[in-house]
N, CA, C and O atoms as a Maestro MAE file, in Angstrom:
{
 s_m_m2io_version
 :::
 2.0.0
}

f_m_ct {
 s_m_title
 :::
 protein
 m_atom[328] {
  # First column is atom index #
  i_m_mmod_type
  r_m_x_coord
  r_m_y_coord
  r_m_z_coord
  i_m_residue_number
  s_m_chain_name
  s_m_pdb_residue_name
  s_m_pdb_atom_name
  i_m_atomic_number
  :::
  1 25 78.400 37.884 11.530 1 A "MET " " N  " 7
  2 3 79.417 37.420 13.420 1 A "MET " " CA " 6
  3 2 80.892 38.050 13.491 1 A "MET " " C  " 6
  4 15 81.892 38.047 12.774 1 A "MET " " O  " 8
  5 25 80.586 38.484 14.477 2 A "LYS " " N  " 7
  6 3 82.205 38.911 14.711 2 A "LYS " " CA " 6
  7 2 83.652 37.314 15.142 2 A "LYS " " C  " 6
  8 15 83.578 36.193 15.645 2 A "LYS " " O  " 8
  9 25 84.271 37.799 14.817 3 A "ALA " " N  " 7
  10 3 85.228 36.207 14.374 3 A "ALA " " CA " 6
  11 2 86.434 36.784 15.578 3 A "ALA " " C  " 6
  12 15 86.351 37.931 16.018 3 A "ALA " " O  " 8
  13 25 87.813 35.586 16.136 4 A "SER " " N  " 7
  14 3 88.487 36.060 16.023 4 A "SER " " CA " 6
  15 2 89.343 34.709 16.285 4 A "SER " " C  " 6
  16 15 89.241 33.757 17.059 4 A "SER " " O  " 8
  17 25 90.510 35.213 14.943 5 A "VAL " " N  " 7
  18 3 91.995 34.102 14.553 5 A "VAL " " CA " 6
  19 2 93.174 34.249 15.752 5 A "VAL " " C  " 6
  20 15 93.382 35.277 16.396 5 A "VAL " " O  " 8
  21 25 93.527 33.623 15.821 6 A "GLU " " N  " 7
  22 3 94.907 33.445 15.895 6 A "GLU " " CA " 6
  23 2 95.480 32.789 15.211 6 A "GLU " " C  " 6
  24 15 94.895 31.753 14.894 6 A "GLU " " O  " 8
  25 25 96.571 32.964 14.755 7 A "ILE " " N  " 7
  26 3 97.094 32.208 13.458 7 A "ILE " " CA " 6
  27 2 99.010 32.123 13.787 7 A "ILE " " C  " 6
  28 15 99.458 33.039 14.477 7 A "ILE " " O  " 8
  29 25 99.722 31.351 13.425 8 A "SER " " N  " 7
  30 3 101.089 31.350 13.374 8 A "SER " " CA " 6
  31 2 101.635 31.185 11.877 8 A "SER " " C  " 6
  32 15 100.903 30.811 10.961 8 A "SER " " O  " 8
  33 25 102.539 31.395 11.768 9 A "MET " " N  " 7
  34 3 103.662 31.364 10.552 9 A "MET " " CA " 6
  35 2 104.674 30.996 10.488 9 A "MET " " C  " 6
  36 15 105.576 31.520 11.141 9 A "MET " " O  " 8
  37 25 104.972 29.445 9.267 10 A "TYR " " N  " 7
  38 3 105.959 28.767 9.746 10 A "TYR " " CA " 6
  39 2 107.034 29.080 8.258 10 A "TYR " " C  " 6
  40 15 107.228 28.254 7.366 10 A "TYR " " O  " 8
  41 25 107.345 29.828 8.291 11 A "PRO " " N  " 7
  42 3 107.924 29.400 6.054 11 A "PRO " " CA " 6
  43 2 109.510 28.679 6.831 11 A "PRO " " C  " 6
  44 15 110.254 28.895 7.788 11 A "PRO " " O  " 8
  45 25 109.339 27.572 5.480 12 A "LEU " " N  " 7
  46 3 109.963 26.365 5.606 12 A "LEU " " CA " 6
  47 2 110.958 26.874 4.704 12 A "LEU " " C  " 6
  48 15 111.316 26.156 3.770 12 A "LEU " " O  " 8
  49 25 111.640 28.452 4.918 13 A "GLY " " N  " 7
  50 3 113.305 28.830 4.078 13 A "GLY " " CA " 6
  51 2 114.218 29.127 5.149 13 A "GLY " " C  " 6
  52 15 113.776 28.895 6.275 13 A "GLY " " O  " 8
  53 25 115.351 29.571 5.072 14 A "ARG " " N  " 7
  54 3 116.235 30.166 6.097 14 A "ARG " " CA " 6
  55 2 116.205 31.457 6.379 14 A "ARG " " C  " 6
  56 15 116.854 32.071 7.226 14 A "ARG " " O  " 8
  57 25 115.262 31.908 5.479 15 A "GLU " " N  " 7
  58 3 115.630 33.480 6.741 15 A "GLU " " CA " 6
  59 2 114.344 33.625 6.353 15 A "GLU " " C  " 6
  60 15 113.896 33.978 5.262 15 A "GLU " " O  " 8
  61 25 113.646 33.237 7.624 16 A "TYR " " N  " 7
  62 3 111.865 32.842 8.090 16 A "TYR " " CA " 6
  63 2 110.830 34.281 8.371 16 A "TYR " " C  " 6
  64 15 109.686 34.561 8.010 16 A "TYR " " O  " 8
  65 25 112.266 35.274 9.515 17 A "VAL " " N  " 7
  66 3 111.854 36.139 10.413 17 A "VAL " " CA " 6
  67 2 110.866 37.218 8.888 17 A "VAL " " C  " 6
  68 15 109.664 37.180 8.628 17 A "VAL " " O  " 8
  69 25 111.763 37.890 8.323 18 A "PRO " " N  " 7
  70 3 111.923 38.490 7.582 18 A "PRO " " CA " 6
  71 2 110.617 38.112 6.825 18 A "PRO " " C  " 6
  72 15 110.031 39.163 6.564 18 A "PRO " " O  " 8
  73 25 109.925 37.029 6.367 19 A "ASP " " N  " 7
  74 3 108.680 36.267 5.531 19 A "ASP " " CA " 6
  75 2 107.671 36.788 6.629 19 A "ASP " " C  " 6
  76 15 106.588 37.339 6.429 19 A "ASP " " O  " 8
  77 25 108.128 36.562 7.544 20 A "ILE " " N  " 7
  78 3 107.277 37.119 8.724 20 A "ILE " " CA " 6
  79 2 106.734 37.969 9.589 20 A "ILE " " C  " 6
  80 15 106.067 37.900 10.622 20 A "ILE " " O  " 8
  81 25 107.276 38.944 8.773 21 A "LYS " " N  " 7
  82 3 107.251 40.275 9.372 21 A "LYS " " CA " 6
  83 2 106.580 41.579 8.621 21 A "LYS " " C  " 6
  84 15 106.148 42.648 9.054 21 A "LYS " " O  " 8
  85 25 106.727 40.792 6.791 22 A "ALA " " N  " 7
  86 3 105.926 40.795 5.483 22 A "ALA " " CA " 6
  87 2 104.324 40.891 5.720 22 A "ALA " " C  " 6
  88 15 103.497 41.800 5.642 22 A "ALA " " O  " 8
  89 25 104.286 39.526 6.046 23 A "PHE " " N  " 7
  90 3 103.051 39.158 6.498 23 A "PHE " " CA " 6
  91 2 102.199 39.383 6.729 23 A "PHE " " C  " 6
  92 15 101.113 39.387 6.149 23 A "PHE " " O  " 8
  93 25 102.787 39.799 8.340 24 A "ILE " " N  " 7
  94 3 102.219 40.846 9.850 24 A "ILE " " CA " 6
  95 2 101.888 42.173 9.251 24 A "ILE " " C  " 6
  96 15 100.713 42.493 9.431 24 A "ILE " " O  " 8
  97 25 102.745 43.186 8.464 25 A "GLU " " N  " 7
  98 3 103.136 44.265 7.569 25 A "GLU " " CA " 6
  99 2 101.703 44.619 6.769 25 A "GLU " " C  " 6
  100 15 101.045 45.656 6.674 25 A "GLU " " O  " 8
  101 25 101.578 43.610 6.378 26 A "ASN " " N  " 7
  102 3 100.749 43.252 4.851 26 A "ASN " " CA " 6
  103 2 98.874 43.124 5.449 26 A "ASN " " C  " 6
  104 15 97.892 43.698 4.977 26 A "ASN " " O  " 8
  105 25 98.975 42.006 6.794 27 A "LEU " " N  " 7
  106 3 97.537 42.217 7.685 27 A "LEU " " CA " 6
  107 2 97.538 43.506 7.837 27 A "LEU " " C  " 6
  108 15 96.680 44.156 7.240 27 A "LEU " " O  " 8
  109 25 98.036 43.847 8.267 28 A "LYS " " N  " 7
  110 3 98.026 45.254 9.795 28 A "LYS " " CA " 6
  111 2 97.131 46.860 8.519 28 A "LYS " " C  " 6
  112 15 96.327 47.775 8.698 28 A "LYS " " O  " 8
  113 25 98.224 46.138 6.976 29 A "LYS " " N  " 7
  114 3 97.636 47.538 5.972 29 A "LYS " " CA " 6
  115 2 95.841 46.987 6.019 29 A "LYS " " C  " 6
  116 15 95.439 47.873 5.264 29 A "LYS " " O  " 8
  117 25 94.770 46.318 6.305 30 A "ASN " " N  " 7
  118 3 93.806 46.713 5.969 30 A "ASN " " CA " 6
  119 2 92.775 47.239 7.297 30 A "ASN " " C  " 6
  120 15 92.850 46.958 8.493 30 A "ASN " " O  " 8
  121 25 92.172 47.779 6.837 31 A "ASN " " N  " 7
  122 3 91.564 48.624 8.327 31 A "ASN " " CA " 6
  123 2 90.200 47.197 8.088 31 A "ASN " " C  " 6
  124 15 89.265 47.797 8.620 31 A "ASN " " O  " 8
  125 25 89.788 46.269 7.797 32 A "SER " " N  " 7
  126 3 88.590 46.177 7.844 32 A "SER " " CA " 6
  127 2 88.852 44.981 9.321 32 A "SER " " C  " 6
  128 15 87.985 44.376 9.951 32 A "SER " " O  " 8
  129 25 90.468 44.967 9.529 33 A "VAL " " N  " 7
  130 3 90.012 43.948 10.637 33 A "VAL " " CA " 6
  131 2 91.619 44.278 11.714 33 A "VAL " " C  " 6
  132 15 92.753 44.568 11.331 33 A "VAL " " O  " 8
  133 25 91.092 44.085 13.086 34 A "THR " " N  " 7
  134 3 92.528 44.597 14.132 34 A "THR " " CA " 6
  135 2 93.299 43.801 14.376 34 A "THR " " C  " 6
  136 15 92.737 42.753 14.693 34 A "THR " " O  " 8
  137 25 94.791 43.713 14.408 35 A "VAL " " N  " 7
  138 3 95.558 42.927 14.201 35 A "VAL " " CA " 6
  139 2 96.156 42.974 15.609 35 A "VAL " " C  " 6
  140 15 95.788 44.052 16.075 35 A "VAL " " O  " 8
  141 25 96.531 42.647 16.063 36 A "GLN " " N  " 7
  142 3 97.415 41.976 17.325 36 A "GLN " " CA " 6
  143 2 98.659 41.262 17.618 36 A "GLN " " C  " 6
  144 15 98.542 40.053 17.421 36 A "GLN " " O  " 8
  145 25 99.878 41.653 18.049 37 A "VAL " " N  " 7
  146 3 100.941 40.360 17.980 37 A "VAL " " CA " 6
  147 2 101.354 40.578 19.000 37 A "VAL " " C  " 6
  148 15 101.190 41.542 19.748 37 A "VAL " " O  " 8
  149 25 102.090 39.419 19.121 38 A "ASN " " N  " 7
  150 3 102.509 38.829 20.344 38 A "ASN " " CA " 6
  151 2 103.805 37.518 20.229 38 A "ASN " " C  " 6
  152 15 103.669 36.680 19.337 38 A "ASN " " O  " 8
  153 25 104.432 37.471 20.718 39 A "GLY " " N  " 7
  154 3 105.743 36.566 20.542 39 A "GLY " " CA " 6
  155 2 105.813 35.660 20.101 39 A "GLY " " C  " 6
  156 15 106.898 35.268 19.673 39 A "GLY " " O  " 8
  157 25 104.280 34.648 19.970 40 A "MET " " N  " 7
  158 3 104.131 33.013 19.911 40 A "MET " " CA " 6
  159 2 102.722 33.554 18.682 40 A "MET " " C  " 6
  160 15 102.327 32.634 17.965 40 A "MET " " O  " 8
  161 25 102.319 34.363 18.560 41 A "SER " " N  " 7
  162 3 101.443 34.336 17.199 41 A "SER " " CA " 6
  163 2 100.684 35.498 16.885 41 A "SER " " C  " 6
  164 15 100.709 36.279 17.836 41 A "SER " " O  " 8
  165 25 99.938 35.966 15.804 42 A "THR " " N  " 7
  166 3 99.219 36.824 15.722 42 A "THR " " CA " 6
  167 2 97.822 36.570 15.713 42 A "THR " " C  " 6
  168 15 97.316 35.576 15.193 42 A "THR " " O  " 8
  169 25 96.979 37.809 16.503 43 A "GLN " " N  " 7
  170 3 94.941 37.428 16.638 43 A "GLN " " CA " 6
  171 2 95.384 38.403 15.640 43 A "GLN " " C  " 6
  172 15 96.280 39.233 15.487 43 A "GLN " " O  " 8
  173 25 94.146 37.838 14.902 44 A "ILE " " N  " 7
  174 3 92.901 39.664 14.686 44 A "ILE " " CA " 6
  175 2 91.643 39.378 14.831 44 A "ILE " " C  " 6
  176 15 91.268 38.302 15.299 44 A "ILE " " O  " 8
  177 25 90.796 40.377 14.418 45 A "PHE " " N  " 7
  178 3 89.777 40.328 15.174 45 A "PHE " " CA " 6
  179 2 89.121 41.404 14.287 45 A "PHE " " C  " 6
  180 15 89.637 42.301 13.620 45 A "PHE " " O  " 8
  181 25 87.623 40.997 14.502 46 A "GLY " " N  " 7
  182 3 86.290 41.542 13.121 46 A "GLY " " CA " 6
  183 2 85.829 40.315 12.236 46 A "GLY " " C  " 6
  184 15 85.995 39.096 12.278 46 A "GLY " " O  " 8
  185 25 85.122 41.278 11.357 47 A "ASN " " N  " 7
  186 3 84.236 40.685 11.120 47 A "ASN " " CA " 6
  187 2 84.149 38.680 10.243 47 A "ASN " " C  " 6
  188 15 84.359 38.790 9.035 47 A "ASN " " O  " 8
  189 25 84.018 37.864 10.470 48 A "TYR " " N  " 7
  190 3 84.372 36.642 10.049 48 A "TYR " " CA " 6
  191 2 84.715 36.724 8.539 48 A "TYR " " C  " 6
  192 15 85.863 36.397 8.235 48 A "TYR " " O  " 8
  193 25 83.784 37.159 7.446 49 A "ARG " " N  " 7
  194 3 83.861 37.385 6.009 49 A "ARG " " CA " 6
  195 2 84.942 38.069 6.081 49 A "ARG " " C  " 6
  196 15 85.843 37.287 5.778 49 A "ARG " " O  " 8
  197 25 85.427 39.203 6.335 50 A "GLU " " N  " 7
  198 3 86.349 39.980 6.712 50 A "GLU " " CA " 6
  199 2 87.656 39.689 6.415 50 A "GLU " " C  " 6
  200 15 88.460 39.849 5.496 50 A "GLU " " O  " 8
  201 25 87.565 39.003 7.974 51 A "ILE " " N  " 7
  202 3 89.093 38.715 7.628 51 A "ILE " " CA " 6
  203 2 89.428 37.364 6.849 51 A "ILE " " C  " 6
  204 15 90.590 37.112 6.531 51 A "ILE " " O  " 8
  205 25 88.109 36.287 6.477 52 A "MET " " N  " 7
  206 3 89.045 35.078 5.969 52 A "MET " " CA " 6
  207 2 89.052 35.739 4.747 52 A "MET " " C  " 6
  208 15 89.398 34.837 3.985 52 A "MET " " O  " 8
  209 25 88.823 37.179 3.772 53 A "GLN " " N  " 7
  210 3 89.246 36.862 2.701 53 A "GLN " " CA " 6
  211 2 90.485 38.022 2.881 53 A "GLN " " C  " 6
  212 15 91.071 38.374 1.856 53 A "GLN " " O  " 8
  213 25 90.878 38.610 4.190 54 A "VAL " " N  " 7
  214 3 91.966 39.171 4.305 54 A "VAL " " CA " 6
  215 2 92.806 38.432 4.130 54 A "VAL " " C  " 6
  216 15 93.707 38.533 3.298 54 A "VAL " " O  " 8
  217 25 92.450 36.743 5.643 55 A "LEU " " N  " 7
  218 3 93.480 35.865 5.176 55 A "LEU " " CA " 6
  219 2 94.011 35.458 3.550 55 A "LEU " " C  " 6
  220 15 95.006 35.780 2.900 55 A "LEU " " O  " 8
  221 25 92.909 34.658 3.286 56 A "THR " " N  " 7
  222 3 92.591 34.564 2.230 56 A "THR " " CA " 6
  223 2 93.473 35.313 0.835 56 A "THR " " C  " 6
  224 15 93.829 34.554 -0.066 56 A "THR " " O  " 8
  225 25 93.633 36.069 0.780 57 A "ALA " " N  " 7
  226 3 94.404 36.981 0.259 57 A "ALA " " CA " 6
  227 2 95.510 37.217 0.231 57 A "ALA " " C  " 6
  228 15 96.164 37.508 -0.770 57 A "ALA " " O  " 8
  229 25 95.941 37.113 1.495 58 A "GLU " " N  " 7
  230 3 97.707 37.484 2.429 58 A "GLU " " CA " 6
  231 2 98.346 35.867 2.156 58 A "GLU " " C  " 6
  232 15 99.212 35.486 1.368 58 A "GLU " " O  " 8
  233 25 97.669 35.255 2.980 59 A "ILE " " N  " 7
  234 3 98.398 33.886 2.451 59 A "ILE " " CA " 6
  235 2 98.637 33.751 1.302 59 A "ILE " " C  " 6
  236 15 99.848 33.695 1.090 59 A "ILE " " O  " 8
  237 25 98.028 33.671 0.444 60 A "GLU " " N  " 7
  238 3 97.968 32.983 -0.963 60 A "GLU " " CA " 6
  239 2 99.777 34.627 -1.766 60 A "GLU " " C  " 6
  240 15 100.694 34.366 -2.544 60 A "GLU " " O  " 8
  241 25 99.478 35.962 -1.087 61 A "LYS " " N  " 7
  242 3 100.477 36.337 -1.468 61 A "LYS " " CA " 6
  243 2 101.521 35.879 -0.439 61 A "LYS " " C  " 6
  244 15 102.556 35.675 -1.074 61 A "LYS " " O  " 8
  245 25 101.724 35.612 0.943 62 A "SER " " N  " 7
  246 3 103.053 35.558 1.377 62 A "SER " " CA " 6
  247 2 103.609 33.869 0.433 62 A "SER " " C  " 6
  248 15 104.785 33.508 0.406 62 A "SER " " O  " 8
  249 25 102.230 32.929 -0.370 63 A "PHE " " N  " 7
  250 3 102.694 31.901 -0.673 63 A "PHE " " CA " 6
  251 2 103.814 32.119 -2.294 63 A "PHE " " C  " 6
  252 15 104.834 31.509 -2.615 63 A "PHE " " O  " 8
  253 25 103.186 33.051 -2.890 64 A "GLU " " N  " 7
  254 3 103.818 33.310 -4.449 64 A "GLU " " CA " 6
  255 2 104.829 34.864 -3.897 64 A "GLU " " C  " 6
  256 15 105.261 35.491 -4.865 64 A "GLU " " O  " 8
  257 25 105.085 35.284 -2.925 65 A "ASN " " N  " 7
  258 3 106.570 35.683 -2.439 65 A "ASN " " CA " 6
  259 2 107.924 34.853 -2.146 65 A "ASN " " C  " 6
  260 15 109.033 34.831 -2.680 65 A "ASN " " O  " 8
  261 25 107.280 34.122 -0.962 66 A "HIS " " N  " 7
  262 3 108.149 33.843 -0.465 66 A "HIS " " CA " 6
  263 2 108.296 32.477 0.082 66 A "HIS " " C  " 6
  264 15 108.695 32.117 1.190 66 A "HIS " " O  " 8
  265 25 107.725 31.529 -1.337 67 A "GLY " " N  " 7
  266 3 107.388 30.596 -1.205 67 A "GLY " " CA " 6
  267 2 106.623 29.730 0.186 67 A "GLY " " C  " 6
  268 15 105.722 30.136 0.920 67 A "GLY " " O  " 8
  269 25 107.417 28.308 0.214 68 A "LYS " " N  " 7
  270 3 106.545 27.465 0.782 68 A "LYS " " CA " 6
  271 2 106.241 27.774 2.092 68 A "LYS " " C  " 6
  272 15 107.297 28.283 2.469 68 A "LYS " " O  " 8
  273 25 105.424 27.801 3.105 69 A "SER " " N  " 7
  274 3 105.265 28.574 4.625 69 A "SER " " CA " 6
  275 2 104.278 27.434 5.256 69 A "SER " " C  " 6
  276 15 104.097 26.558 4.410 69 A "SER " " O  " 8
  277 25 103.668 27.201 6.328 70 A "VAL " " N  " 7
  278 3 103.236 26.338 6.882 70 A "VAL " " CA " 6
  279 2 102.512 27.013 8.089 70 A "VAL " " C  " 6
  280 15 102.954 27.034 9.238 70 A "VAL " " O  " 8
  281 25 100.973 27.732 7.535 71 A "PHE " " N  " 7
  282 3 99.859 28.034 8.294 71 A "PHE " " CA " 6
  283 2 99.622 27.732 9.448 71 A "PHE " " C  " 6
  284 15 98.696 27.002 9.094 71 A "PHE " " O  " 8
  285 25 99.611 27.572 11.073 72 A "VAL " " N  " 7
  286 3 98.361 27.482 11.798 72 A "VAL " " CA " 6
  287 2 97.182 28.476 12.473 72 A "VAL " " C  " 6
  288 15 97.308 29.666 12.764 72 A "VAL " " O  " 8
  289 25 96.253 27.802 12.597 73 A "MET " " N  " 7
  290 3 94.707 28.790 12.297 73 A "MET " " CA " 6
  291 2 93.984 28.209 13.959 73 A "MET " " C  " 6
  292 15 94.192 27.014 14.170 73 A "MET " " O  " 8
  293 25 93.419 28.751 14.755 74 A "LYS " " N  " 7
  294 3 92.710 28.551 15.293 74 A "LYS " " CA " 6
  295 2 91.834 29.713 14.932 74 A "LYS " " C  " 6
  296 15 92.156 30.896 14.823 74 A "LYS " " O  " 8
  297 25 91.092 29.354 14.829 75 A "ILE " " N  " 7
  298 3 88.895 30.687 14.869 75 A "ILE " " CA " 6
  299 2 87.943 30.494 15.757 75 A "ILE " " C  " 6
  300 15 87.444 29.368 15.743 75 A "ILE " " O  " 8
  301 25 87.444 31.427 16.703 76 A "ILE " " N  " 7
  302 3 86.173 31.221 16.841 76 A "ILE " " CA " 6
  303 2 85.285 32.567 17.077 76 A "ILE " " C  " 6
  304 15 85.480 33.769 17.258 76 A "ILE " " O  " 8
  305 25 84.196 31.658 16.968 77 A "ASN " " N  " 7
  306 3 82.720 32.920 16.787 77 A "ASN " " CA " 6
  307 2 82.082 34.178 17.257 77 A "ASN " " C  " 6
  308 15 80.940 34.601 17.082 77 A "ASN " " O  " 8
  309 25 83.582 34.905 18.198 78 A "ALA " " N  " 7
  310 3 83.314 35.953 18.875 78 A "ALA " " CA " 6
  311 2 83.992 37.053 18.854 78 A "ALA " " C  " 6
  312 15 84.288 37.135 17.662 78 A "ALA " " O  " 8
  313 25 84.325 37.726 19.240 79 A "HIS " " N  " 7
  314 3 85.471 39.095 19.798 79 A "HIS " " CA " 6
  315 2 85.899 38.700 21.498 79 A "HIS " " C  " 6
  316 15 85.295 38.882 22.555 79 A "HIS " " O  " 8
  317 25 87.455 37.976 21.109 80 A "LEU " " N  " 7
  318 3 87.811 37.457 22.681 80 A "LEU " " CA " 6
  319 2 89.124 38.764 22.764 80 A "LEU " " C  " 6
  320 15 90.000 38.375 23.536 80 A "LEU " " O  " 8
  321 25 89.528 40.512 22.026 81 A "LYS " " N  " 7
  322 3 89.861 41.150 21.964 81 A "LYS " " CA " 6
  323 2 89.689 41.937 23.345 81 A "LYS " " C  " 6
  324 15 88.610 42.522 23.444 81 A "LYS " " O  " 8
  325 25 90.709 42.074 24.610 82 A "GLU " " N  " 7
  326 3 90.525 42.133 25.581 82 A "GLU " " CA " 6
  327 2 90.461 44.195 25.445 82 A "GLU " " C  " 6
  328 15 90.243 44.873 26.449 82 A "GLU " " O  " 8
  :::
 }
 m_bond[327] {
  # First column is bond index #
  i_m_from
  i_m_to
  i_m_order
  :::
  1 1 2 1
  2 2 3 1
  3 3 4 2
  4 3 5 1
  5 5 6 1
  6 6 7 1
  7 7 8 2
  8 7 9 1
  9 9 10 1
  10 10 11 1
  11 11 12 2
  12 11 13 1
  13 13 14 1
  14 14 15 1
  15 15 16 2
  16 15 17 1
  17 17 18 1
  18 18 19 1
  19 19 20 2
  20 19 21 1
  21 21 22 1
  22 22 23 1
  23 23 24 2
  24 23 25 1
  25 25 26 1
  26 26 27 1
  27 27 28 2
  28 27 29 1
  29 29 30 1
  30 30 31 1
  31 31 32 2
  32 31 33 1
  33 33 34 1
  34 34 35 1
  35 35 36 2
  36 35 37 1
  37 37 38 1
  38 38 39 1
  39 39 40 2
  40 39 41 1
  41 41 42 1
  42 42 43 1
  43 43 44 2
  44 43 45 1
  45 45 46 1
  46 46 47 1
  47 47 48 2
  48 47 49 1
  49 49 50 1
  50 50 51 1
  51 51 52 2
  52 51 53 1
  53 53 54 1
  54 54 55 1
  55 55 56 2
  56 55 57 1
  57 57 58 1
  58 58 59 1
  59 59 60 2
  60 59 61 1
  61 61 62 1
  62 62 63 1
  63 63 64 2
  64 63 65 1
  65 65 66 1
  66 66 67 1
  67 67 68 2
  68 67 69 1
  69 69 70 1
  70 70 71 1
  71 71 72 2
  72 71 73 1
  73 73 74 1
  74 74 75 1
  75 75 76 2
  76 75 77 1
  77 77 78 1
  78 78 79 1
  79 79 80 2
  80 79 81 1
  81 81 82 1
  82 82 83 1
  83 83 84 2
  84 83 85 1
  85 85 86 1
  86 86 87 1
  87 87 88 2
  88 87 89 1
  89 89 90 1
  90 90 91 1
  91 91 92 2
  92 91 93 1
  93 93 94 1
  94 94 95 1
  95 95 96 2
  96 95 97 1
  97 97 98 1
  98 98 99 1
  99 99 100 2
  100 99 101 1
  101 101 102 1
  102 102 103 1
  103 103 104 2
  104 103 105 1
  105 105 106 1
  106 106 107 1
  107 107 108 2
  108 107 109 1
  109 109 110 1
  110 110 111 1
  111 111 112 2
  112 111 113 1
  113 113 114 1
  114 114 115 1
  115 115 116 2
  116 115 117 1
  117 117 118 1
  118 118 119 1
  119 119 120 2
  120 119 121 1
  121 121 122 1
  122 122 123 1
  123 123 124 2
  124 123 125 1
  125 125 126 1
  126 126 127 1
  127 127 128 2
  128 127 129 1
  129 129 130 1
  130 130 131 1
  131 131 132 2
  132 131 133 1
  133 133 134 1
  134 134 135 1
  135 135 136 2
  136 135 137 1
  137 137 138 1
  138 138 139 1
  139 139 140 2
  140 139 141 1
  141 141 142 1
  142 142 143 1
  143 143 144 2
  144 143 145 1
  145 145 146 1
  146 146 147 1
  147 147 148 2
  148 147 149 1
  149 149 150 1
  150 150 151 1
  151 151 152 2
  152 151 153 1
  153 153 154 1
  154 154 155 1
  155 155 156 2
  156 155 157 1
  157 157 158 1
  158 158 159 1
  159 159 160 2
  160 159 161 1
  161 161 162 1
  162 162 163 1
  163 163 164 2
  164 163 165 1
  165 165 166 1
  166 166 167 1
  167 167 168 2
  168 167 169 1
  169 169 170 1
  170 170 171 1
  171 171 172 2
  172 171 173 1
  173 173 174 1
  174 174 175 1
  175 175 176 2
  176 175 177 1
  177 177 178 1
  178 178 179 1
  179 179 180 2
  180 179 181 1
  181 181 182 1
  182 182 183 1
  183 183 184 2
  184 183 185 1
  185 185 186 1
  186 186 187 1
  187 187 188 2
  188 187 189 1
  189 189 190 1
  190 190 191 1
  191 191 192 2
  192 191 193 1
  193 193 194 1
  194 194 195 1
  195 195 196 2
  196 195 197 1
  197 197 198 1
  198 198 199 1
  199 199 200 2
  200 199 201 1
  201 201 202 1
  202 202 203 1
  203 203 204 2
  204 203 205 1
  205 205 206 1
  206 206 207 1
  207 207 208 2
  208 207 209 1
  209 209 210 1
  210 210 211 1
  211 211 212 2
  212 211 213 1
  213 213 214 1
  214 214 215 1
  215 215 216 2
  216 215 217 1
  217 217 218 1
  218 218 219 1
  219 219 220 2
  220 219 221 1
  221 221 222 1
  222 222 223 1
  223 223 224 2
  224 223 225 1
  225 225 226 1
  226 226 227 1
  227 227 228 2
  228 227 229 1
  229 229 230 1
  230 230 231 1
  231 231 232 2
  232 231 233 1
  233 233 234 1
  234 234 235 1
  235 235 236 2
  236 235 237 1
  237 237 238 1
  238 238 239 1
  239 239 240 2
  240 239 241 1
  241 241 242 1
  242 242 243 1
  243 243 244 2
  244 243 245 1
  245 245 246 1
  246 246 247 1
  247 247 248 2
  248 247 249 1
  249 249 250 1
  250 250 251 1
  251 251 252 2
  252 251 253 1
  253 253 254 1
  254 254 255 1
  255 255 256 2
  256 255 257 1
  257 257 258 1
  258 258 259 1
  259 259 260 2
  260 259 261 1
  261 261 262 1
  262 262 263 1
  263 263 264 2
  264 263 265 1
  265 265 266 1
  266 266 267 1
  267 267 268 2
  268 267 269 1
  269 269 270 1
  270 270 271 1
  271 271 272 2
  272 271 273 1
  273 273 274 1
  274 274 275 1
  275 275 276 2
  276 275 277 1
  277 277 278 1
  278 278 279 1
  279 279 280 2
  280 279 281 1
  281 281 282 1
  282 282 283 1
  283 283 284 2
  284 283 285 1
  285 285 286 1
  286 286 287 1
  287 287 288 2
  288 287 289 1
  289 289 290 1
  290 290 291 1
  291 291 292 2
  292 291 293 1
  293 293 294 1
  294 294 295 1
  295 295 296 2
  296 295 297 1
  297 297 298 1
  298 298 299 1
  299 299 300 2
  300 299 301 1
  301 301 302 1
  302 302 303 1
  303 303 304 2
  304 303 305 1
  305 305 306 1
  306 306 307 1
  307 307 308 2
  308 307 309 1
  309 309 310 1
  310 310 311 1
  311 311 312 2
  312 311 313 1
  313 313 314 1
  314 314 315 1
  315 315 316 2
  316 315 317 1
  317 317 318 1
  318 318 319 1
  319 319 320 2
  320 319 321 1
  321 321 322 1
  322 322 323 1
  323 323 324 2
  324 323 325 1
  325 325 326 1
  326 326 327 1
  327 327 328 2
  :::
 }
}
């Protein structure tokens, strides 16, 4: 099943920009999903299970490397990339 996810990351540390950039770059390294970035969020497109596997791994890595963060996601079971 195709899916689209819009995700925003809110690191709870003082130097939040490097944490966000690292998270996005790690998402982009995975060839099984398409990543599109805009000024307010990051959008991920692909197969639902692959998206969720990538997000699970990268969110866990972010928690381990950067400490506390809040992730806000919207998920739809459709491919919304224009």
